[in-house]
C-alpha positions in Angstrom: -34.2 12.4 12.5 -31.2 10.2 11.9 -30.5 11.9 8.6 -31.0 15.4 10.2 -28.4 14.6 13.1 -25.7 12.9 11.2 -22.9 15.4 10.4 -20.2 14.8 7.8 -16.6 16.2 8.7 -12.9 15.9 7.5 -10.7 13.9 9.8 -8.2 16.5 11.3 -5.1 15.8 13.4 -7.4 16.5 16.5 -10.1 14.1 15.2 -7.5 11.2 14.8 -7.9 9.5 18.2 -11.8 9.4 17.8 -11.4 8.2 14.1 -8.9 5.5 15.0 -10.8 4.2 18.3 -13.9 3.7 16.0 -11.7 1.7 13.3 -10.3 -0.4 16.2 -13.6 -1.0 17.8 -15.6 -1.7 14.5 -13.3 -2.5 11.6 -10.1 -4.4 12.7 -8.7 -4.4 16.1 -5.3 -5.9 15.0 -4.1 -2.9 13.3 -2.7 0.0 15.2 -4.7 2.6 13.6 -3.5 5.5 15.9 0.0 4.8 14.9 -1.1 4.5 11.1 -2.8 7.9 11.0 -0.7 10.0 13.6 2.6 9.9 11.8 2.8 10.5 8.1 5.9 8.5 6.9 6.3 11.2 4.2 5.9 14.8 3.8 2.9 16.2 2.2 0.4 19.1 2.5 -2.6 16.7 3.1 -6.0 18.5 3.4 -7.3 15.8 5.8 -7.0 11.9 7.0 -10.1 11.3 5.2 -13.7 11.9 6.5 -16.0 10.7 9.2 -19.7 10.8 10.3 -20.8 12.0 13.7 -24.1 11.6 15.1 -23.7 14.2 18.1 -20.3 13.5 19.6 -20.2 9.7 18.5 -18.4 8.6 15.6 -20.5 6.3 13.4 -18.6 6.2 10.2 -14.8 6.6 8.9 -13.3 6.7 5.5 -9.5 7.0 5.7 -7.5 8.5 2.9 -3.6 8.6 2.4 -2.3 11.6 0.3 0.8 12.1 -1.6 2.6 14.0 -4.4 4.5 12.4 -7.2 6.8 13.6 -10.0 5.5 11.9 -13.0 6.9 12.7 -16.6 8.3 15.9 -15.0 4.9 17.1 -13.5 4.0 16.9 -9.9 0.7 15.0 -9.5 -1.3 14.7 -6.5 -2.7 11.4 -5.3 -5.6 10.2 -2.8 -5.4 6.7 -1.9 -8.7 5.5 -0.4 -8.4 3.5 2.7 -10.5 1.7 5.3 -14.1 2.5 5.0 -16.6 1.5 7.8 -19.8 2.6 8.9 -22.1 1.4 11.6 -25.0 -0.7 10.2 -27.7 1.7 11.4 -26.0 4.5 9.5 -25.1 2.6 6.2 -27.5 5.2 4.4 -24.9 7.7 4.7 -21.9 5.6 3.6 -21.9 7.2 0.1 -21.5 10.7 1.6 -18.2 9.7 2.8 -17.0 8.3 -0.6 -18.5 11.2 -2.6 -16.8 13.8 -0.4 -13.5 12.2 -1.0 -14.0 12.0 -4.8 -15.1 15.5 -4.9 -11.7 16.9 -3.7 -10.2 18.7 -6.9 -6.9 18.0 -8.4 -6.3 14.5 -7.3 -5.9 11.1 -8.7 -7.5 8.4 -6.7 -6.4 4.9 -6.2 -8.3 2.0 -4.5 -5.5 -0.8 -4.0 -7.3 -3.2 -1.7 -11.2 -2.7 -2.3 -13.6 -5.5 -1.2 -16.0 -7.0 -3.6 -18.8 -4.4 -2.7 -16.3 -1.4 -3.0 -15.3 -2.7 -6.3 -18.6 -2.3 -7.8 -19.1 1.2 -6.3 -15.6 2.1 -7.8 -16.7 0.8 -11.2 -20.0 2.9 -11.2 -17.6 6.0 -10.6 -15.5 5.1 -13.7 -12.5 3.6 -11.9 -10.4 1.5 -14.1 -8.7 -1.9 -13.4 -5.0 -2.3 -13.0 -3.5 -5.4 -14.4 -2.8 -7.5 -11.4 -1.4 -10.6 -13.3 1.1 -12.0 -10.8 3.4 -14.9 -10.0 3.7 -17.0 -6.8 7.4 -18.0 -6.1 7.8 -20.8 -3.6 10.6 -19.8 -1.1 13.0 -22.8 -0.8 16.4 -23.3 0.6 17.7 -23.4 -2.9 21.5 -23.9 -3.4 23.3 -20.8 -4.8 26.7 -19.4 -5.6 28.2 -18.2 -2.5 28.9 -14.5 -2.4 27.3 -13.8 -5.8 24.5 -11.8 -4.6 24.5 -10.0 -1.2 21.1 -9.1 0.4 20.9 -6.4 3.3 18.1 -4.9 5.2 20.5 -2.7 7.1 19.4 0.9 6.8 23.0 2.3 6.7 23.8 -0.1 3.8 20.5 0.8 2.0 21.2 4.4 2.6 24.7 4.2 1.1 23.8 2.1 -1.9 20.8 4.1 -3.0 20.7 7.5 -4.8 18.5 9.8 -6.3 14.8 9.1 -6.6 15.3 5.4 -5.0 16.9 7.1 -2.0 14.0 9.5 -1.8 11.7 6.6 -1.9 13.5 5.0 0.8 13.6 7.8 3.0 9.8 8.5 2.4 8.9 4.9 3.2 11.3 3.9 6.0 9.0 4.6 8.8 6.0 3.1 7.2 4.5 0.4 9.3 3.8 -2.2 6.7 6.7 -1.6 4.4 10.0 -3.9 4.5 13.0 -2.8 2.8 16.0 -4.7 1.2 18.7 -4.1 -1.2 20.2 -6.8 -3.6 23.7 -6.2 -4.4 25.6 -7.9 -7.2 29.0 -6.3 -7.9 28.4 -2.8 -8.8 24.7 -3.3 -9.5 22.0 -2.7 -6.9 18.1 -3.5 -6.7 16.0 -1.8 -4.1 13.1 -4.0 -3.0 10.2 -2.8 -1.0 7.6 -5.6 0.2 5.2 -6.3 2.8 4.0 -9.4 4.5 0.7 -11.2 3.8 -0.6 -12.9 6.9 -2.8 -15.9 7.8 -4.2 -16.0 11.3 -1.9 -13.2 12.1 1.3 -15.3 11.1 3.5 -13.7 8.3 3.4 -16.3 5.5 4.2 -14.5 2.1 6.3 -11.6 1.0 4.3 -9.2 -1.3 6.4 -7.2 -3.7 5.5 -3.6 -3.8 8.5 -2.0 -5.6 11.4 -3.2 -7.4 14.1 -0.6 -8.9 15.9 -3.1 -11.1 13.6 -5.9 -12.5 16.5 -7.7 -14.2 18.7 -8.0 -11.3 15.6 -8.9 -9.2 14.9 -12.0 -11.4 18.5 -13.0 -11.5 18.5 -12.8 -7.7 15.3 -14.9 -7.1 17.2 -17.9 -5.6 19.1 -16.1 -2.9 16.2 -13.7 -2.2 13.5 -16.5 -1.6 16.1 -18.4 0.5 16.6 -15.3 2.4 13.0 -14.6 3.1 12.5 -18.2 4.2 15.4 -18.6 6.4 15.3 -15.0 7.9 11.9 -14.4 8.1 9.9 -17.7 7.8 8.1 -16.4 4.6 7.1 -19.6 2.5 6.5 -17.7 -0.7 6.9 -14.6 -2.7 4.0 -12.7 -4.7 5.0 -10.4 -7.3 2.9 -8.6 -9.9 4.1 -8.7 -13.5 3.7 -4.9 -13.8 6.3 -4.5 -10.9 8.9 -7.3 -11.9 8.4 -7.5 -15.7 8.0 -11.2 -16.3 7.3 -14.5 -14.7 10.4 -16.1 -13.3 11.2 -19.7 -13.7 9.6 -22.3 -11.1 6.9 -19.8 -10.3 3.1 -20.1 -10.6 0.8 -17.9 -12.5 -1.9 -16.1 -10.6 -3.7 -13.0 -10.0 -3.1 -10.6 -7.2 -6.1 -9.0 -5.4 -8.0 -6.4 -7.7 -6.7 -2.7 -7.7 -8.4 0.3 -9.4 -7.7 3.7 -10.0 -9.5 7.1 -11.5 -7.5 9.8 -13.4 -8.5 11.9 -16.3 -4.8 12.2 -17.4 -2.6 9.3 -16.0 -2.4 5.9 -17.5 -2.4 2.5 -15.8 1.5 2.2 -16.0 2.0 5.4 -14.1 0.1 4.0 -11.0 1.9 1.9 -8.4 1.5 0.7 -4.8 3.8 3.2 -3.1 2.6 6.1 -0.9 -0.6 4.3 0.1 -2.3 2.1 2.6 -0.4 -0.9 1.4 2.8 0.6 2.9 1.1 1.9 5.8 -1.4 -0.5 7.2 0.0 -3.9 8.6 -3.2 -6.0 8.4 
């Protein structure tokens, strides 16, 4: 009887309140799910917000999705980032219906950038591939530096003036994303745009996680003033950066791995996949 009564449906704009109330009650009550889903930070012709399961009028399962269109090697590519996935225990038999429905959407590349251990094994069965998440952890300490050599600004007006072309478009697309934090590192005429999110422990931000760096060389040369800024201004005690983003490990940093990340594509390579336009910039857990 349960199998016959459970309905699989796309999450439309009208369904967002019911789907986000379900996630708040059953998945993570610290995340403002309604804000995450109601306002897309960037413009995209998204087919849905993911899929949900209903038993009559009751929502019993949700799998969110974040859609984007990216210009890669001169061609517009469509992405579907797989987000939060939660199904009530008595309806777990239907969990894979949600997952398969998302993957059956034609014309998309799929990313899973924060999967749990069980989801990793499911992704592997469906031919997802791992990204290289070799990373470095830089302690944020009040290092001495050369005054005035590197200027750091989070002022939207300064960021808007210093960026141009694709980097300015990235900023405009992510400026309202709930989990994204934005900085520009300025040294002379050179500029580096940085997007990061905060990693929390017991709901206290402790580490800056780098998501995007426009100028890896300048980023590495600016490690001392940047880490001092993050410590003094935001109380963050460390900076986590994957080598695929910053190029190589800075001095005085520790080797480690970030959390596993996976993707599925029949045409794109791992180097063409990044953390942007995803739940990593949208969901402040």
